[in-house]
N, CA, C and O atoms as a DFTB+ gen file, in Angstrom:
328 C
 N C O
     1  1      96.210      81.027      68.051
     2  2      96.143      79.337      67.260
     3  2      96.540      80.211      65.691
     4  3      97.652      80.322      65.173
     5  1      95.382      80.681      65.260
     6  2      94.707      81.103      64.089
     7  2      95.685      81.949      63.859
     8  3      95.841      81.746      62.655
     9  1      96.578      82.876      64.187
    10  2      97.355      84.154      64.172
    11  2      98.643      82.997      63.914
    12  3      98.973      83.148      62.738
    13  1      99.218      82.260      64.342
    14  2     100.072      81.407      63.957
    15  2     100.065      80.791      62.327
    16  3     101.013      80.667      61.551
    17  1      98.919      80.531      62.180
    18  2      98.597      79.976      60.856
    19  2      98.554      80.707      59.899
    20  3      99.126      80.292      58.891
    21  1      97.838      82.130      59.828
    22  2      97.958      83.292      59.203
    23  2      99.445      84.130      58.964
    24  3      99.759      84.817      57.992
    25  1     100.202      83.838      60.136
    26  2     101.635      84.405      60.236
    27  2     102.744      83.097      59.115
    28  3     103.686      83.461      58.411
    29  1     102.306      81.759      59.246
    30  2     102.718      81.062      58.614
    31  2     102.480      81.217      56.837
    32  3     103.298      81.432      55.942
    33  1     101.168      81.030      56.808
    34  2     100.828      81.805      55.065
    35  2     101.604      82.753      55.104
    36  3     102.720      82.444      54.688
    37  1     101.490      83.932      55.472
    38  2     101.854      85.345      54.957
    39  2     103.922      84.659      54.894
    40  3     104.811      84.814      54.057
    41  1     103.890      84.260      55.631
    42  2     105.766      83.934      55.639
    43  2     106.401      82.838      54.248
    44  3     107.448      82.696      53.617
    45  1     104.761      82.125      54.302
    46  2     105.172      81.035      52.946
    47  2     104.977      81.786      51.423
    48  3     105.595      81.596      50.375
    49  1     103.746      82.812      51.778
    50  2     103.804      83.606      50.250
    51  2     105.048      84.788      49.990
    52  3     105.031      85.393      48.918
    53  1     105.985      85.053      50.876
    54  2     106.608      86.048      50.686
    55  2     108.121      85.047      49.676
    56  3     108.504      85.080      48.507
    57  1     108.516      84.352      50.795
    58  2     109.415      83.148      50.317
    59  2     109.203      82.478      49.178
    60  3     110.214      82.267      48.508
    61  1     108.038      82.026      48.703
    62  2     107.655      81.595      47.088
    63  2     108.160      82.812      46.569
    64  3     109.197      82.575      45.950
    65  1     107.906      83.851      46.560
    66  2     108.038      85.032      45.331
    67  2     109.588      85.711      45.299
    68  3     109.914      86.617      44.531
    69  1     110.432      85.108      46.253
    70  2     112.012      84.985      46.454
    71  2     112.738      83.477      45.819
    72  3     113.696      82.902      46.337
    73  1     112.023      83.048      44.613
    74  2     112.933      81.806      44.363
    75  2     114.372      82.252      43.769
    76  3     114.632      83.423      43.492
    77  1     114.874      81.652      43.679
    78  2     116.993      81.903      42.768
    79  2     116.569      82.166      41.366
    80  3     115.373      82.311      41.113
    81  1     116.981      82.198      40.948
    82  2     117.208      82.080      39.226
    83  2     118.341      81.754      38.595
    84  3     119.408      82.366      38.644
    85  1     118.092      80.784      38.004
    86  2     119.489      79.948      37.842
    87  2     120.318      80.290      36.804
    88  3     119.779      80.336      35.698
    89  1     121.536      80.554      36.874
    90  2     121.960      81.180      35.744
    91  2     123.101      80.712      34.962
    92  3     123.975      80.111      35.586
    93  1     123.216      80.847      33.962
    94  2     124.043      79.720      32.970
    95  2     125.306      80.104      33.101
    96  3     125.458      81.269      32.733
    97  1     126.369      79.535      33.517
    98  2     127.546      79.537      33.803
    99  2     128.396      79.018      32.537
   100  3     127.971      78.167      31.756
   101  1     129.767      79.701      32.427
   102  2     130.401      78.676      31.745
   103  2     131.352      78.653      31.946
   104  3     131.885      79.752      32.099
   105  1     132.364      77.200      32.109
   106  2     133.269      77.008      32.416
   107  2     134.238      76.551      31.579
   108  3     133.985      76.161      30.439
   109  1     135.604      76.574      32.176
   110  2     136.898      77.040      30.765
   111  2     138.156      75.830      31.298
   112  3     138.762      75.944      32.364
   113  1     138.362      74.733      30.342
   114  2     139.378      73.821      30.811
   115  2     140.576      74.338      31.974
   116  3     141.329      75.300      32.128
   117  1     140.391      73.639      32.354
   118  2     142.074      73.774      33.378
   119  2     143.221      74.087      32.754
   120  3     143.375      73.427      31.726
   121  1     143.753      74.555      32.899
   122  2     145.497      74.241      32.549
   123  2     146.568      74.308      33.217
   124  3     146.360      74.671      34.374
   125  1     147.686      74.100      32.958
   126  2     148.567      74.349      33.722
   127  2     149.086      75.772      33.589
   128  3     149.250      76.236      32.461
   129  1     149.353      76.490      34.671
   130  2     149.826      77.720      35.066
   131  2     151.493      78.078      34.425
   132  3     152.571      77.487      34.486
   133  1     151.041      79.301      33.838
   134  2     152.518      79.760      33.008
   135  2     153.196      80.512      33.723
   136  3     154.422      80.442      33.639
   137  1     152.334      81.798      34.976
   138  2     153.064      81.969      35.266
   139  2     153.252      82.240      36.911
   140  3     153.268      83.262      37.597
   141  1     153.372      80.950      37.168
   142  2     153.839      80.135      38.473
   143  2     153.096      80.384      39.752
   144  3     152.016      80.975      39.720
   145  1     153.512      80.050      40.646
   146  2     152.531      79.943      41.987
   147  2     153.313      78.927      42.976
   148  3     154.429      78.460      42.749
   149  1     152.554      78.688      44.059
   150  2     152.958      77.147      44.750
   151  2     153.076      75.988      44.439
   152  3     152.405      75.466      43.548
   153  1     154.174      75.242      45.299
   154  2     154.230      73.730      44.360
   155  2     153.081      72.797      45.155
   156  3     152.458      73.130      46.164
   157  1     152.993      71.731      44.530
   158  2     151.901      70.821      45.588
   159  2     152.696      69.823      46.130
   160  3     153.631      69.241      45.581
   161  1     152.212      69.653      47.359
   162  2     152.882      68.980      48.355
   163  2     152.833      67.355      48.323
   164  3     151.921      66.853      48.980
   165  1     153.385      66.805      47.891
   166  2     153.131      65.498      47.727
   167  2     154.303      64.707      47.545
   168  3     155.312      65.175      47.019
   169  1     154.181      62.923      48.165
   170  2     155.550      62.473      47.890
   171  2     155.500      61.464      46.304
   172  3     156.451      60.698      46.150
   173  1     154.893      61.482      45.688
   174  2     154.676      61.122      44.773
   175  2     153.682      62.012      43.567
   176  3     152.518      62.410      43.582
   177  1     154.902      62.085      42.464
   178  2     153.722      63.629      41.956
   179  2     152.946      62.566      40.556
   180  3     152.993      61.397      40.175
   181  1     152.488      63.439      40.295
   182  2     151.242      63.447      39.156
   183  2     151.808      63.421      38.152
   184  3     152.985      63.761      38.270
   185  1     151.383      63.060      36.780
   186  2     151.617      62.710      35.090
   187  2     152.160      64.233      35.209
   188  3     151.731      65.101      35.968
   189  1     153.140      64.329      34.331
   190  2     152.879      65.878      34.241
   191  2     153.862      67.042      35.060
   192  3     153.946      68.268      34.985
   193  1     154.192      66.541      35.451
   194  2     154.904      67.085      37.085
   195  2     156.280      66.648      37.374
   196  3     156.628      65.486      37.164
   197  1     157.154      67.633      37.898
   198  2     158.391      67.174      38.267
   199  2     158.888      66.892      39.804
   200  3     158.096      67.601      40.425
   201  1     159.567      66.395      40.593
   202  2     159.801      66.787      41.626
   203  2     161.109      67.234      42.166
   204  3     162.296      66.950      42.006
   205  1     160.221      68.251      43.045
   206  2     161.207      69.633      43.439
   207  2     161.372      68.298      44.822
   208  3     160.748      67.267      45.071
   209  1     162.545      69.009      45.460
   210  2     162.948      68.378      46.624
   211  2     162.151      66.980      47.358
   212  3     161.642      66.202      46.550
   213  1     162.051      66.707      48.537
   214  2     161.385      65.234      48.836
   215  2     160.330      65.568      48.874
   216  3     159.619      64.618      48.547
   217  1     159.565      66.727      49.176
   218  2     158.145      65.990      48.634
   219  2     157.300      66.921      47.964
   220  3     156.127      66.934      48.337
   221  1     157.656      67.741      47.011
   222  2     156.651      68.734      46.134
   223  2     156.781      68.660      44.616
   224  3     157.772      68.147      44.095
   225  1     155.949      69.087      44.033
   226  2     155.576      68.811      42.692
   227  2     155.486      70.350      41.705
   228  3     154.799      71.358      41.870
   229  1     156.333      70.049      40.824
   230  2     155.800      71.348      39.945
   231  2     155.703      70.885      38.619
   232  3     156.333      69.909      38.211
   233  1     154.852      71.625      37.863
   234  2     154.071      71.288      36.502
   235  2     155.893      71.210      35.881
   236  3     156.950      71.474      36.454
   237  1     155.645      70.821      34.755
   238  2     156.824      69.855      34.235
   239  2     157.012      71.626      33.108
   240  3     158.024      71.533      32.413
   241  1     156.645      72.301      33.001
   242  2     156.607      73.577      32.408
   243  2     157.050      74.996      33.283
   244  3     157.043      76.210      33.079
   245  1     157.363      74.239      34.170
   246  2     157.764      75.356      35.482
   247  2     158.829      75.291      35.816
   248  3     159.211      74.462      34.991
   249  1     160.238      75.649      36.777
   250  2     161.229      75.480      37.666
   251  2     160.971      75.511      38.830
   252  3     160.429      76.535      39.247
   253  1     161.284      74.325      39.847
   254  2     161.379      74.437      41.076
   255  2     162.083      75.421      41.965
   256  3     163.286      75.510      41.720
   257  1     161.757      75.976      42.673
   258  2     162.278      77.195      43.093
   259  2     162.362      77.445      44.687
   260  3     161.402      78.144      45.010
   261  1     163.144      77.132      45.759
   262  2     163.224      77.515      46.991
   263  2     162.487      78.429      47.362
   264  3     163.159      79.328      46.854
   265  1     161.873      78.819      47.707
   266  2     160.972      80.189      48.138
   267  2     161.560      80.406      49.204
   268  3     160.851      81.377      49.468
   269  1     162.561      80.331      50.461
   270  2     163.385      80.363      51.304
   271  2     162.057      81.068      52.320
   272  3     162.030      82.288      52.477
   273  1     161.438      80.545      52.696
   274  2     159.946      81.104      53.477
   275  2     160.084      80.054      54.605
   276  3     159.673      80.292      55.741
   277  1     160.689      78.854      54.254
   278  2     160.316      77.364      55.490
   279  2     161.591      76.146      54.712
   280  3     161.853      76.281      53.517
   281  1     162.151      75.234      55.387
   282  2     162.790      74.331      54.989
   283  2     162.166      73.621      53.982
   284  3     162.946      73.221      53.118
   285  1     160.899      73.315      53.811
   286  2     160.077      73.014      52.639
   287  2     159.313      73.551      51.882
   288  3     158.702      72.790      51.133
   289  1     159.134      74.516      51.805
   290  2     158.528      75.681      50.668
   291  2     158.947      76.014      49.797
   292  3     159.837      76.865      49.777
   293  1     158.318      75.309      48.476
   294  2     159.017      75.347      47.387
   295  2     158.207      76.306      46.127
   296  3     157.382      75.653      45.488
   297  1     158.276      76.940      45.949
   298  2     157.928      77.063      44.463
   299  2     157.876      77.541      42.837
   300  3     158.929      77.917      42.320
   301  1     157.045      77.526      42.312
   302  2     157.242      76.857      40.624
   303  2     156.932      78.479      39.830
   304  3     155.925      79.184      39.762
   305  1     158.183      78.603      39.364
   306  2     158.351      79.733      38.469
   307  2     158.618      79.401      37.053
   308  3     158.988      78.321      36.592
   309  1     158.323      80.720      36.324
   310  2     158.767      80.006      34.730
   311  2     160.220      80.403      34.851
   312  3     160.762      81.233      35.581
   313  1     160.765      79.474      33.817
   314  2     162.126      79.686      33.047
   315  2     162.524      80.781      33.139
   316  3     162.074      81.489      32.237
   317  1     163.236      81.337      33.878
   318  2     164.316      82.521      33.527
   319  2     163.598      83.909      34.429
   320  3     163.956      85.082      34.329
   321  1     162.534      83.378      35.279
   322  2     161.967      84.981      35.740
   323  2     161.899      84.465      37.316
   324  3     160.969      84.704      38.086
   325  1     163.010      83.756      37.598
   326  2     162.590      83.638      39.380
   327  2     163.052      84.817      39.774
   328  3     162.964      85.152      40.955
């Protein structure tokens, strides 16, 4: 029993010295992407987006493009860079 108590105390003291340090983080505001990417799949598009096909949305600043990967996979591309 004493062996278990000493082992517990030893582990507790080791763990106490390994407490993590808080690292300050900087967050930037999210913005509408300018490089393009996959569209949002949604039956109703949020504000600032346009409907692409039956159930896809792209930001107003990008153009809807059918990717050709499936019947309903849409991509959002910068205008003139498809």
